[in-house]
N, C-alpha and C positions, 0 to 999 in steps of 0.2 A: 548691320550691328546687331540687331534686335533678333532678327534670324539666329546669328551664330550664337547668341547667349540663351534666346530658347534651346535650341539643339544638344547647348551644352547641360542645360537643366534636364533635357528630356534623357539624353544618355547618363549623367547622375544619378536620378530618378529610377533607370533602368538597371544600374548597377547593384545601389541600395535593395531595390525587389527581390535580385538574382541572388543576392547573398542572405538574405532574413534565412531564419531556421524556420523548419517545418513545426507545426503545430502539435505539440505531445499529444499523444493517444494512448490508453489501456486498453490490450485487446482480449487477455486474459486475468485471470485472478485465482489464487487460492486461498482461502480466508478458513483457516482452523479454530476452534475454541479448545482451550485445554484446561485442564484440573492439576493442578500439583498434589502427588500424594502426601508428602509431608506436612503440608499446614491447609490443605484443601483451597491456596488460591486460584482463581481461577484469571484466565489472561485469553489473546486470542493470537496467533500466528498468520499475517497476512503477508501474501508475495506476488505481485503482481510483471505483466510482460507489458512493458511498452514500447514503442516504434523506435527507439535510440537505442544507443549500445550502452547495456549495464553500468560501464565507466563513466558516463556523462551525467550520472544522478548523484546528488549533494545530499539530499534525506526527503524523507516523508514525515507525515503529520498525520495519527490517525485519532480521528474523534469519534466516540461513542453516541449512541443516540440522544440519549439524556442531555449532551453538553457539557456533563460537569466534568468529565476526565477526557484528556487530552494526551498523546506522545507523540514528540519529535523528534525523530531515531534517525540514525543513519539509514542511506538504502544500500543495504549490504544484497551482492548478487549471490543467489545460490543456485543449481541445476535441480530441475526437476523433469523426469521425462525426458532426458536429450537437450532440454532448451534452458538458456539462463532465464532468472528471472530477479526481481530487485523486493527487499524486504525485508522482515524482522519479524523475529517471534518473542521479543522484548516488553510487549504492550500488557501489564500486569496489574491487576484490579488489588485494592490495598487488601489485608486481611479483614475476612470477614463479608464484601461486598461481591455480591455475585457480579457475573459479565452480564452488562445490560443486552437485551439479544432485540432484533430491528433493523433498520438501517444505519450502518454506520458510512461514516465520509474519510476520505483519504485525500491528501494534497502533496502531490509529488513534485519535487522542484528538481530542475536539472543545474548541473554549473554553470551554466549561462544566464541562470532567471527565468528560464521557459517554468510554465506551471501546469499543471494538468489535475483538478478534481474530478474525484469517481466516489461513486457509492455502493455500497454491497450491502449482502444481507446475510445474519448471524442468528443462527438458531439452535438451541440444543433441548434436553431436558433431561432429569433425573442425576445430577449431578454426584449425590451419595452410592445411587446405584451402580454408577460407571467406577467408584474406586471401589466399593464390592466386588463386582465381577473382574476388574482387569487391573491385574497389577501393575501392566505399562503398556503403553500402546493403543491402538484406535478400539474404543468401543461402540460398535453399532449400533445399539440401542440408544445409545443417547446423543450421539455425533458429538462426542467428546476424547479427546487426545488425554491419556494418563502419563504422566512424567514424572 
């Protein structure tokens, strides 16, 4: 009887392990700081490629290096260079506040509750120069996209 219970418990454990979801991982990211030409507000566009289907994600939380600003955004699918990525371009700073540079953090949450934490670096220079040089598009000298 004990052998049957032990065998049954072992089978249940194996079944549970075989049904468990894999750990979320991010393999690639695109993080692009931008400046809005109308009011000089700055923001970040962040897109990541994860090891799961893009439709299986619920949201992402992006936090700046100072810890003062945090955005929880829907993880929207977008195509870059023939691959599907998840992300958003809706993390915009308040008027008059520069986008912090340094190590940012991202928390990606799947619809089934799995979480992946990730860090990425943001750097740029001369936002005013970018506005003066570029009406719209990427300014290579500043590493800013003017929109």
